[in-house]
N, CA, C and O atoms as a GROMACS GRO file, in nm:
protein
  508
    1MET      N    1   0.094  -0.126  -0.008
    1MET     CA    2   0.010   0.006   0.001
    1MET      C    3   0.104   0.125   0.030
    1MET      O    4   0.195   0.138   0.112
    2LYS      N    5   0.044   0.222  -0.083
    2LYS     CA    6   0.111   0.328  -0.085
    2LYS      C    7   0.109   0.430   0.024
    2LYS      O    8   0.000   0.484   0.041
    3LYS      N    9   0.194   0.463   0.092
    3LYS     CA   10   0.196   0.553   0.202
    3LYS      C   11   0.073   0.661   0.178
    3LYS      O   12  -0.032   0.650   0.241
    4TYR      N   13   0.094   0.764   0.081
    4TYR     CA   14  -0.033   0.875   0.052
    4TYR      C   15  -0.102   0.832  -0.066
    4TYR      O   16  -0.048   0.850  -0.176
    5PRO      N   17  -0.222   0.776  -0.056
    5PRO     CA   18  -0.264   0.754  -0.166
    5PRO      C   19  -0.326   0.887  -0.236
    5PRO      O   20  -0.384   0.972  -0.168
    6ILE      N   21  -0.309   0.901  -0.392
    6ILE     CA   22  -0.350   0.990  -0.449
    6ILE      C   23  -0.445   0.993  -0.577
    6ILE      O   24  -0.434   0.899  -0.655
    7ALA      N   25  -0.527   1.082  -0.602
    7ALA     CA   26  -0.611   1.049  -0.732
    7ALA      C   27  -0.635   1.161  -0.782
    7ALA      O   28  -0.663   1.246  -0.697
    8VAL      N   29  -0.635   1.206  -0.918
    8VAL     CA   30  -0.656   1.345  -0.996
    8VAL      C   31  -0.806   1.337  -1.004
    8VAL      O   32  -0.873   1.240  -1.040
    9TYR      N   33  -0.847   1.448  -0.967
    9TYR     CA   34  -0.954   1.510  -0.972
    9TYR      C   35  -1.021   1.519  -1.122
    9TYR      O   36  -0.945   1.553  -1.212
   10ARG      N   37  -1.143   1.493  -1.150
   10ARG     CA   38  -1.205   1.483  -1.289
   10ARG      C   39  -1.132   1.534  -1.393
   10ARG      O   40  -1.046   1.467  -1.452
   11SER      N   41  -1.160   1.652  -1.422
   11SER     CA   42  -1.098   1.723  -1.535
   11SER      C   43  -0.948   1.811  -1.506
   11SER      O   44  -0.857   1.834  -1.586
   12GLN      N   45  -0.955   1.842  -1.390
   12GLN     CA   46  -0.815   1.902  -1.372
   12GLN      C   47  -0.695   1.799  -1.337
   12GLN      O   48  -0.702   1.679  -1.311
   13ALA      N   49  -0.574   1.890  -1.346
   13ALA     CA   50  -0.440   1.803  -1.355
   13ALA      C   51  -0.381   1.811  -1.196
   13ALA      O   52  -0.280   1.750  -1.162
   14GLU      N   53  -0.455   1.890  -1.108
   14GLU     CA   54  -0.431   1.929  -0.983
   14GLU      C   55  -0.452   1.774  -0.907
   14GLU      O   56  -0.545   1.700  -0.935
   15VAL      N   57  -0.352   1.744  -0.811
   15VAL     CA   58  -0.350   1.643  -0.746
   15VAL      C   59  -0.430   1.634  -0.628
   15VAL      O   60  -0.401   1.725  -0.550
   16PHE      N   61  -0.534   1.546  -0.579
   16PHE     CA   62  -0.612   1.536  -0.443
   16PHE      C   63  -0.567   1.427  -0.336
   16PHE      O   64  -0.537   1.311  -0.362
   17PHE      N   65  -0.568   1.470  -0.242
   17PHE     CA   66  -0.562   1.343  -0.143
   17PHE      C   67  -0.685   1.330  -0.052
   17PHE      O   68  -0.754   1.421  -0.006
   18ASP      N   69  -0.702   1.173  -0.031
   18ASP     CA   70  -0.810   1.156   0.056
   18ASP      C   71  -0.807   1.238   0.185
   18ASP      O   72  -0.706   1.293   0.229
   19THR      N   73  -0.934   1.242   0.244
   19THR     CA   74  -0.945   1.316   0.373
   19THR      C   75  -0.863   1.268   0.492
   19THR      O   76  -0.816   1.343   0.578
   20ARG      N   77  -0.851   1.132   0.489
   20ARG     CA   78  -0.774   1.053   0.608
   20ARG      C   79  -0.607   1.118   0.575
   20ARG      O   80  -0.534   1.172   0.658
   21THR      N   81  -0.580   1.098   0.447
   21THR     CA   82  -0.424   1.150   0.434
   21THR      C   83  -0.418   1.289   0.470
   21THR      O   84  -0.333   1.330   0.550
   22VAL      N   85  -0.520   1.380   0.404
   22VAL     CA   86  -0.508   1.520   0.433
   22VAL      C   87  -0.494   1.540   0.611
   22VAL      O   88  -0.427   1.630   0.662
   23ALA      N   89  -0.555   1.459   0.671
   23ALA     CA   90  -0.584   1.466   0.825
   23ALA      C   91  -0.442   1.456   0.874
   23ALA      O   92  -0.394   1.548   0.941
   24ARG      N   93  -0.378   1.358   0.845
   24ARG     CA   94  -0.230   1.312   0.886
   24ARG      C   95  -0.151   1.420   0.830
   24ARG      O   96  -0.094   1.480   0.921
   25LEU      N   97  -0.122   1.474   0.703
   25LEU     CA   98  -0.044   1.582   0.683
   25LEU      C   99  -0.058   1.690   0.718
   25LEU      O  100   0.045   1.757   0.724
   26ALA      N  101  -0.197   1.759   0.757
   26ALA     CA  102  -0.212   1.866   0.810
   26ALA      C  103  -0.220   1.883   0.956
   26ALA      O  104  -0.237   1.991   1.012
   27ARG      N  105  -0.204   1.741   1.026
   27ARG     CA  106  -0.200   1.702   1.188
   27ARG      C  107  -0.340   1.754   1.230
   27ARG      O  108  -0.342   1.828   1.327
   28VAL      N  109  -0.452   1.724   1.170
   28VAL     CA  110  -0.573   1.771   1.213
   28VAL      C  111  -0.643   1.624   1.217
   28VAL      O  112  -0.607   1.526   1.152
   29SER      N  113  -0.769   1.634   1.322
   29SER     CA  114  -0.859   1.511   1.257
   29SER      C  115  -0.951   1.545   1.152
   29SER      O  116  -0.978   1.656   1.107
   30GLU      N  117  -1.004   1.404   1.115
   30GLU     CA  118  -1.115   1.413   1.011
   30GLU      C  119  -1.215   1.512   1.038
   30GLU      O  120  -1.261   1.588   0.953
   31GLU      N  121  -1.246   1.510   1.151
   31GLU     CA  122  -1.374   1.576   1.188
   31GLU      C  123  -1.365   1.731   1.205
   31GLU      O  124  -1.468   1.800   1.209
   32PHE      N  125  -1.225   1.791   1.214
   32PHE     CA  126  -1.188   1.909   1.215
   32PHE      C  127  -1.190   1.982   1.072
   32PHE      O  128  -1.216   2.100   1.046
   33ILE      N  129  -1.147   1.863   0.975
   33ILE     CA  130  -1.170   1.885   0.828
   33ILE      C  131  -1.331   1.911   0.787
   33ILE      O  132  -1.364   1.994   0.703
   34TRP      N  133  -1.422   1.829   0.857
   34TRP     CA  134  -1.566   1.862   0.802
   34TRP      C  135  -1.610   1.988   0.872
   34TRP      O  136  -1.677   2.068   0.807
   35GLN      N  137  -1.575   2.014   1.007
   35GLN     CA  138  -1.608   2.161   1.060
   35GLN      C  139  -1.561   2.256   0.968
   35GLN      O  140  -1.640   2.346   0.942
   36CYS      N  141  -1.456   2.258   0.916
   36CYS     CA  142  -1.381   2.371   0.836
   36CYS      C  143  -1.463   2.346   0.706
   36CYS      O  144  -1.458   2.445   0.634
   37GLU      N  145  -1.518   2.271   0.667
   37GLU     CA  146  -1.591   2.266   0.527
   37GLU      C  147  -1.713   2.326   0.560
   37GLU      O  148  -1.773   2.397   0.479
   38ALA      N  149  -1.756   2.302   0.677
   38ALA     CA  150  -1.906   2.329   0.727
   38ALA      C  151  -1.886   2.499   0.716
   38ALA      O  152  -1.964   2.571   0.654
   39GLU      N  153  -1.780   2.542   0.779
   39GLU     CA  154  -1.760   2.687   0.787
   39GLU      C  155  -1.723   2.736   0.641
   39GLU      O  156  -1.726   2.858   0.627
   40ASP      N  157  -1.697   2.681   0.560
   40ASP     CA  158  -1.645   2.737   0.415
   40ASP      C  159  -1.535   2.760   0.414
   40ASP      O  160  -1.498   2.841   0.328
   41LEU      N  161  -1.444   2.708   0.497
   41LEU     CA  162  -1.281   2.734   0.514
   41LEU      C  163  -1.217   2.670   0.427
   41LEU      O  164  -1.104   2.710   0.398
   42VAL      N  165  -1.274   2.550   0.360
   42VAL     CA  166  -1.197   2.459   0.265
   42VAL      C  167  -1.320   2.373   0.217
   42VAL      O  168  -1.424   2.348   0.278
   43SER      N  169  -1.285   2.338   0.109
   43SER     CA  170  -1.420   2.262   0.031
   43SER      C  171  -1.368   2.131  -0.031
   43SER      O  172  -1.280   2.144  -0.116
   44THR      N  173  -1.416   1.986   0.004
   44THR     CA  174  -1.347   1.906  -0.084
   44THR      C  175  -1.421   1.872  -0.188
   44THR      O  176  -1.535   1.916  -0.205
   45ASP      N  177  -1.355   1.782  -0.278
   45ASP     CA  178  -1.432   1.744  -0.429
   45ASP      C  179  -1.433   1.598  -0.408
   45ASP      O  180  -1.378   1.531  -0.320
   46ILE      N  181  -1.496   1.566  -0.496
   46ILE     CA  182  -1.526   1.417  -0.519
   46ILE      C  183  -1.406   1.349  -0.632
   46ILE      O  184  -1.391   1.390  -0.746
   47MET      N  185  -1.352   1.272  -0.588
   47MET     CA  186  -1.229   1.209  -0.680
   47MET      C  187  -1.268   1.124  -0.738
   47MET      O  188  -1.386   1.093  -0.720
   48LEU      N  189  -1.180   1.039  -0.844
   48LEU     CA  190  -1.235   0.976  -0.961
   48LEU      C  191  -1.260   0.854  -0.886
   48LEU      O  192  -1.337   0.785  -0.953
   49HIS      N  193  -1.224   0.788  -0.757
   49HIS     CA  194  -1.255   0.671  -0.704
   49HIS      C  195  -1.393   0.718  -0.603
   49HIS      O  196  -1.447   0.632  -0.534
   50GLY      N  197  -1.427   0.814  -0.601
   50GLY     CA  198  -1.544   0.861  -0.548
   50GLY      C  199  -1.534   0.918  -0.395
   50GLY      O  200  -1.638   0.951  -0.338
   51GLN      N  201  -1.433   0.927  -0.343
   51GLN     CA  202  -1.410   0.946  -0.223
   51GLN      C  203  -1.387   1.109  -0.224
   51GLN      O  204  -1.374   1.172  -0.329
   52ARG      N  205  -1.383   1.169  -0.094
   52ARG     CA  206  -1.379   1.318  -0.112
   52ARG      C  207  -1.236   1.335  -0.083
   52ARG      O  208  -1.173   1.246  -0.027
   53GLY      N  209  -1.179   1.458  -0.123
   53GLY     CA  210  -1.018   1.474  -0.115
   53GLY      C  211  -1.011   1.641  -0.137
   53GLY      O  212  -1.096   1.711  -0.191
   54LEU      N  213  -0.894   1.678  -0.082
   54LEU     CA  214  -0.846   1.812  -0.097
   54LEU      C  215  -0.708   1.786  -0.154
   54LEU      O  216  -0.636   1.687  -0.143
   55CYS      N  217  -0.687   1.917  -0.229
   55CYS     CA  218  -0.550   1.939  -0.285
   55CYS      C  219  -0.437   1.984  -0.195
   55CYS      O  220  -0.449   1.972  -0.073
   56CYS      N  221  -0.325   2.037  -0.251
   56CYS     CA  222  -0.238   2.064  -0.196
   56CYS      C  223  -0.244   2.206  -0.097
   56CYS      O  224  -0.202   2.226   0.017
   57SER      N  225  -0.307   2.281  -0.182
   57SER     CA  226  -0.300   2.406  -0.131
   57SER      C  227  -0.413   2.417  -0.022
   57SER      O  228  -0.405   2.508   0.060
   58ASP      N  229  -0.522   2.327  -0.017
   58ASP     CA  230  -0.609   2.287   0.110
   58ASP      C  231  -0.522   2.239   0.214
   58ASP      O  232  -0.542   2.277   0.330
   59ILE      N  233  -0.441   2.172   0.189
   59ILE     CA  234  -0.357   2.115   0.288
   59ILE      C  235  -0.276   2.239   0.395
   59ILE      O  236  -0.272   2.246   0.518
   60HIS      N  237  -0.223   2.320   0.297
   60HIS     CA  238  -0.140   2.432   0.340
   60HIS      C  239  -0.256   2.545   0.418
   60HIS      O  240  -0.221   2.631   0.499
   61LYS      N  241  -0.365   2.528   0.383
   61LYS     CA  242  -0.474   2.637   0.399
   61LYS      C  243  -0.536   2.564   0.554
   61LYS      O  244  -0.594   2.637   0.635
   62LEU      N  245  -0.521   2.438   0.578
   62LEU     CA  246  -0.567   2.343   0.714
   62LEU      C  247  -0.442   2.376   0.806
   62LEU      O  248  -0.450   2.397   0.928
   63LYS      N  249  -0.330   2.378   0.734
   63LYS     CA  250  -0.232   2.410   0.852
   63LYS      C  251  -0.231   2.520   0.916
   63LYS      O  252  -0.218   2.523   1.038
   64LEU      N  253  -0.250   2.646   0.828
   64LEU     CA  254  -0.267   2.780   0.904
   64LEU      C  255  -0.392   2.787   0.971
   64LEU      O  256  -0.385   2.844   1.080
   65ILE      N  257  -0.518   2.743   0.934
   65ILE     CA  258  -0.641   2.697   1.005
   65ILE      C  259  -0.592   2.640   1.143
   65ILE      O  260  -0.616   2.701   1.248
   66ARG      N  261  -0.538   2.547   1.141
   66ARG     CA  262  -0.501   2.455   1.267
   66ARG      C  263  -0.431   2.582   1.361
   66ARG      O  264  -0.471   2.616   1.472
   67HIS      N  265  -0.346   2.627   1.306
   67HIS     CA  266  -0.242   2.728   1.380
   67HIS      C  267  -0.335   2.807   1.440
   67HIS      O  268  -0.340   2.814   1.562
   68LEU      N  269  -0.420   2.876   1.360
   68LEU     CA  270  -0.486   2.990   1.411
   68LEU      C  271  -0.597   2.949   1.545
   68LEU      O  272  -0.625   3.015   1.645
   69HIS      N  273  -0.640   2.829   1.506
   69HIS     CA  274  -0.736   2.782   1.609
   69HIS      C  275  -0.665   2.715   1.719
   69HIS      O  276  -0.712   2.740   1.830
   70ASP      N  277  -0.579   2.648   1.718
   70ASP     CA  278  -0.516   2.551   1.820
   70ASP      C  279  -0.412   2.662   1.881
   70ASP      O  280  -0.443   2.707   1.991
   71ASP      N  281  -0.320   2.699   1.835
   71ASP     CA  282  -0.215   2.784   1.902
   71ASP      C  283  -0.279   2.940   1.933
   71ASP      O  284  -0.248   2.974   2.048
   72LEU      N  285  -0.345   3.024   1.875
   72LEU     CA  286  -0.406   3.139   1.900
   72LEU      C  287  -0.517   3.154   1.973
   72LEU      O  288  -0.554   3.250   2.040
   73GLY      N  289  -0.583   3.018   1.947
   73GLY     CA  290  -0.710   2.981   2.039
   73GLY      C  291  -0.854   3.076   1.964
   73GLY      O  292  -0.962   3.091   2.023
   74LEU      N  293  -0.828   3.123   1.848
   74LEU     CA  294  -0.961   3.173   1.753
   74LEU      C  295  -1.036   3.042   1.719
   74LEU      O  296  -1.004   2.932   1.675
   75ASN      N  297  -1.149   3.103   1.758
   75ASN     CA  298  -1.288   3.007   1.703
   75ASN      C  299  -1.264   3.024   1.528
   75ASN      O  300  -1.191   3.100   1.463
   76LEU      N  301  -1.374   2.904   1.482
   76LEU     CA  302  -1.362   2.915   1.311
   76LEU      C  303  -1.417   3.042   1.259
   76LEU      O  304  -1.384   3.093   1.152
   77GLU      N  305  -1.509   3.092   1.348
   77GLU     CA  306  -1.581   3.209   1.263
   77GLU      C  307  -1.448   3.327   1.279
   77GLU      O  308  -1.436   3.408   1.187
   78ALA      N  309  -1.379   3.331   1.363
   78ALA     CA  310  -1.288   3.432   1.381
   78ALA      C  311  -1.175   3.379   1.271
   78ALA      O  312  -1.117   3.468   1.210
   79VAL      N  313  -1.145   3.259   1.245
   79VAL     CA  314  -1.052   3.213   1.139
   79VAL      C  315  -1.098   3.245   1.012
   79VAL      O  316  -1.024   3.279   0.920
   80ASP      N  317  -1.221   3.233   1.006
   80ASP     CA  318  -1.244   3.285   0.876
   80ASP      C  319  -1.240   3.432   0.839
   80ASP      O  320  -1.205   3.467   0.726
   81LEU      N  321  -1.271   3.511   0.926
   81LEU     CA  322  -1.225   3.647   0.909
   81LEU      C  323  -1.100   3.681   0.886
   81LEU      O  324  -1.068   3.771   0.809
   82VAL      N  325  -1.021   3.611   0.950
   82VAL     CA  326  -0.874   3.616   0.929
   82VAL      C  327  -0.818   3.588   0.814
   82VAL      O  328  -0.726   3.648   0.758
   83MET      N  329  -0.888   3.477   0.774
   83MET     CA  330  -0.839   3.454   0.626
   83MET      C  331  -0.926   3.517   0.522
   83MET      O  332  -0.882   3.513   0.407
   84ARG      N  333  -1.028   3.569   0.541
   84ARG     CA  334  -1.070   3.659   0.401
   84ARG      C  335  -1.007   3.821   0.418
   84ARG      O  336  -1.023   3.907   0.332
   85TYR      N  337  -0.934   3.842   0.547
   85TYR     CA  338  -0.863   3.940   0.517
   85TYR      C  339  -0.728   3.937   0.476
   85TYR      O  340  -0.672   4.023   0.409
   86ARG      N  341  -0.676   3.826   0.523
   86ARG     CA  342  -0.540   3.785   0.469
   86ARG      C  343  -0.568   3.783   0.313
   86ARG      O  344  -0.479   3.835   0.246
   87SER      N  345  -0.665   3.737   0.252
   87SER     CA  346  -0.665   3.702   0.107
   87SER      C  347  -0.706   3.882   0.032
   87SER      O  348  -0.663   3.918  -0.077
   88ARG      N  349  -0.778   3.951   0.106
   88ARG     CA  350  -0.775   4.063   0.074
   88ARG      C  351  -0.636   4.149   0.070
   88ARG      O  352  -0.608   4.233  -0.016
   89ILE      N  353  -0.573   4.119   0.155
   89ILE     CA  354  -0.447   4.202   0.186
   89ILE      C  355  -0.360   4.148   0.070
   89ILE      O  356  -0.290   4.223   0.003
   90ASN      N  357  -0.365   4.022   0.050
   90ASN     CA  358  -0.269   3.952  -0.068
   90ASN      C  359  -0.300   4.023  -0.196
   90ASN      O  360  -0.208   4.060  -0.268
   91THR      N  361  -0.457   4.048  -0.234
   91THR     CA  362  -0.493   4.097  -0.360
   91THR      C  363  -0.439   4.259  -0.335
   91THR      O  364  -0.396   4.300  -0.443
   92PHE      N  365  -0.431   4.339  -0.252
   92PHE     CA  366  -0.393   4.449  -0.225
   92PHE      C  367  -0.261   4.458  -0.269
   92PHE      O  368  -0.227   4.546  -0.348
   93ARG      N  369  -0.175   4.365  -0.219
   93ARG     CA  370   0.006   4.377  -0.238
   93ARG      C  371  -0.006   4.326  -0.386
   93ARG      O  372   0.083   4.374  -0.457
   94ARG      N  373  -0.096   4.238  -0.456
   94ARG     CA  374  -0.069   4.203  -0.586
   94ARG      C  375  -0.067   4.347  -0.674
   94ARG      O  376   0.022   4.382  -0.752
   95GLN      N  377  -0.188   4.422  -0.641
   95GLN     CA  378  -0.241   4.534  -0.710
   95GLN      C  379  -0.131   4.637  -0.700
   95GLN      O  380  -0.098   4.702  -0.799
   96VAL      N  381  -0.071   4.656  -0.578
   96VAL     CA  382   0.015   4.770  -0.552
   96VAL      C  383   0.156   4.706  -0.643
   96VAL      O  384   0.214   4.787  -0.715
   97ALA      N  385   0.194   4.601  -0.640
   97ALA     CA  386   0.294   4.538  -0.710
   97ALA      C  387   0.271   4.581  -0.869
   97ALA      O  388   0.363   4.634  -0.932
   98GLU      N  389   0.149   4.556  -0.925
   98GLU     CA  390   0.132   4.584  -1.079
   98GLU      C  391   0.141   4.728  -1.091
   98GLU      O  392   0.204   4.774  -1.186
   99MET      N  393   0.073   4.825  -0.987
   99MET     CA  394   0.121   4.972  -1.009
   99MET      C  395   0.234   5.019  -1.018
   99MET      O  396   0.267   5.114  -1.090
  100GLU      N  397   0.333   4.932  -0.915
  100GLU     CA  398   0.483   4.976  -0.911
  100GLU      C  399   0.526   4.961  -1.036
  100GLU      O  400   0.580   5.055  -1.095
  101ARG      N  401   0.505   4.821  -1.103
  101ARG     CA  402   0.550   4.773  -1.200
  101ARG      C  403   0.518   4.882  -1.325
  101ARG      O  404   0.607   4.919  -1.401
  102ARG      N  405   0.396   4.923  -1.334
  102ARG     CA  406   0.359   5.004  -1.468
  102ARG      C  407   0.418   5.143  -1.435
  102ARG      O  408   0.457   5.210  -1.531
  103LEU      N  409   0.428   5.191  -1.318
  103LEU     CA  410   0.487   5.318  -1.297
  103LEU      C  411   0.641   5.317  -1.346
  103LEU      O  412   0.692   5.417  -1.397
  104LYS      N  413   0.700   5.212  -1.329
  104LYS     CA  414   0.854   5.206  -1.368
  104LYS      C  415   0.845   5.190  -1.492
  104LYS      O  416   0.939   5.245  -1.549
  105GLN      N  417   0.760   5.130  -1.575
  105GLN     CA  418   0.762   5.108  -1.712
  105GLN      C  419   0.731   5.276  -1.778
  105GLN      O  420   0.794   5.314  -1.877
  106LYS      N  421   0.654   5.343  -1.726
  106LYS     CA  422   0.609   5.486  -1.780
  106LYS      C  423   0.724   5.547  -1.731
  106LYS      O  424   0.758   5.625  -1.819
  107GLU      N  425   0.813   5.554  -1.625
  107GLU     CA  426   0.934   5.632  -1.588
  107GLU      C  427   1.022   5.584  -1.731
  107GLU      O  428   1.049   5.660  -1.824
  108LEU      N  429   1.052   5.466  -1.725
  108LEU     CA  430   1.144   5.437  -1.846
  108LEU      C  431   1.101   5.473  -1.979
  108LEU      O  432   1.178   5.488  -2.074
  109GLU      N  433   0.976   5.488  -1.984
  109GLU     CA  434   0.947   5.548  -2.145
  109GLU      C  435   0.958   5.688  -2.135
  109GLU      O  436   1.013   5.742  -2.232
  110TYR      N  437   0.910   5.780  -2.017
  110TYR     CA  438   0.955   5.923  -2.026
  110TYR      C  439   1.107   5.953  -2.028
  110TYR      O  440   1.155   6.038  -2.102
  111GLN      N  441   1.182   5.874  -1.940
  111GLN     CA  442   1.340   5.853  -1.975
  111GLN      C  443   1.395   5.883  -2.095
  111GLN      O  444   1.478   5.970  -2.119
  112ALA      N  445   1.338   5.799  -2.178
  112ALA     CA  446   1.380   5.754  -2.296
  112ALA      C  447   1.334   5.849  -2.407
  112ALA      O  448   1.407   5.867  -2.504
  113LYS      N  449   1.213   5.912  -2.396
  113LYS     CA  450   1.172   6.017  -2.455
  113LYS      C  451   1.245   6.154  -2.411
  113LYS      O  452   1.272   6.228  -2.506
  114LEU      N  453   1.278   6.195  -2.297
  114LEU     CA  454   1.348   6.285  -2.258
  114LEU      C  455   1.490   6.288  -2.314
  114LEU      O  456   1.539   6.397  -2.346
  115GLN      N  457   1.560   6.176  -2.327
  115GLN     CA  458   1.682   6.165  -2.403
  115GLN      C  459   1.673   6.218  -2.539
  115GLN      O  460   1.747   6.308  -2.579
  116ILE      N  461   1.575   6.158  -2.618
  116ILE     CA  462   1.558   6.183  -2.766
  116ILE      C  463   1.542   6.315  -2.774
  116ILE      O  464   1.601   6.370  -2.868
  117LEU      N  465   1.460   6.403  -2.680
  117LEU     CA  466   1.437   6.546  -2.680
  117LEU      C  467   1.606   6.604  -2.668
  117LEU      O  468   1.651   6.674  -2.759
  118ARG      N  469   1.679   6.573  -2.564
  118ARG     CA  470   1.782   6.600  -2.538
  118ARG      C  471   1.905   6.621  -2.628
  118ARG      O  472   1.993   6.706  -2.628
  119GLN      N  473   1.877   6.492  -2.723
  119GLN     CA  474   1.972   6.481  -2.841
  119GLN      C  475   1.929   6.604  -2.951
  119GLN      O  476   2.012   6.657  -3.025
  120GLN      N  477   1.774   6.642  -2.949
  120GLN     CA  478   1.752   6.702  -3.050
  120GLN      C  479   1.796   6.857  -3.039
  120GLN      O  480   1.816   6.931  -3.135
  121LEU      N  481   1.807   6.888  -2.915
  121LEU     CA  482   1.849   7.008  -2.898
  121LEU      C  483   1.978   7.065  -2.931
  121LEU      O  484   2.079   7.004  -2.896
  122PRO      N  485   1.989   7.185  -3.001
  122PRO     CA  486   2.125   7.222  -3.063
  122PRO      C  487   2.192   7.246  -2.919
  122PRO      O  488   2.137   7.277  -2.814
  123ASP      N  489   2.336   7.220  -2.950
  123ASP     CA  490   2.465   7.220  -2.845
  123ASP      C  491   2.490   7.353  -2.809
  123ASP      O  492   2.550   7.422  -2.892
  124ARG      N  493   2.455   7.408  -2.696
  124ARG     CA  494   2.467   7.539  -2.641
  124ARG      C  495   2.593   7.551  -2.583
  124ARG      O  496   2.615   7.666  -2.544
  125SER      N  497   2.678   7.476  -2.565
  125SER     CA  498   2.788   7.496  -2.485
  125SER      C  499   2.924   7.591  -2.565
  125SER      O  500   3.016   7.657  -2.516
  126SER      N  501   2.887   7.562  -2.695
  126SER     CA  502   2.974   7.642  -2.778
  126SER      C  503   2.953   7.808  -2.783
  126SER      O  504   3.029   7.888  -2.839
  127ASP      N  505   2.852   7.833  -2.724
  127ASP     CA  506   2.834   8.000  -2.727
  127ASP      C  507   2.905   8.067  -2.623
  127ASP      O  508   2.901   8.189  -2.614
   0.00000   0.00000   0.00000
């Protein structure tokens, strides 16, 4: 028997693990996974062999949820709030990075235009 049985979800190429394996990997109980699913913190999908499973990103999410719940003492409602704010912060960070990239691109364009204009000016150093 393989240590971590895996199955590929129907039409996606992402690998899913059954909930028992996910529970071991994330160091939570299967009951905790079902509680998190009831709170819409994670969602299981039906794998090819009919069992419910979660993908690798859900395992990482469960580890974070476990940390917030067990180590910091937050209930699952508070964990949901933290996770949503964390998602919003990450979205804002991506938007800021994109704006900075655009700003840098515009700066480079303006510097190139400025260089062209400087070359077109007559040389006044001989006056």
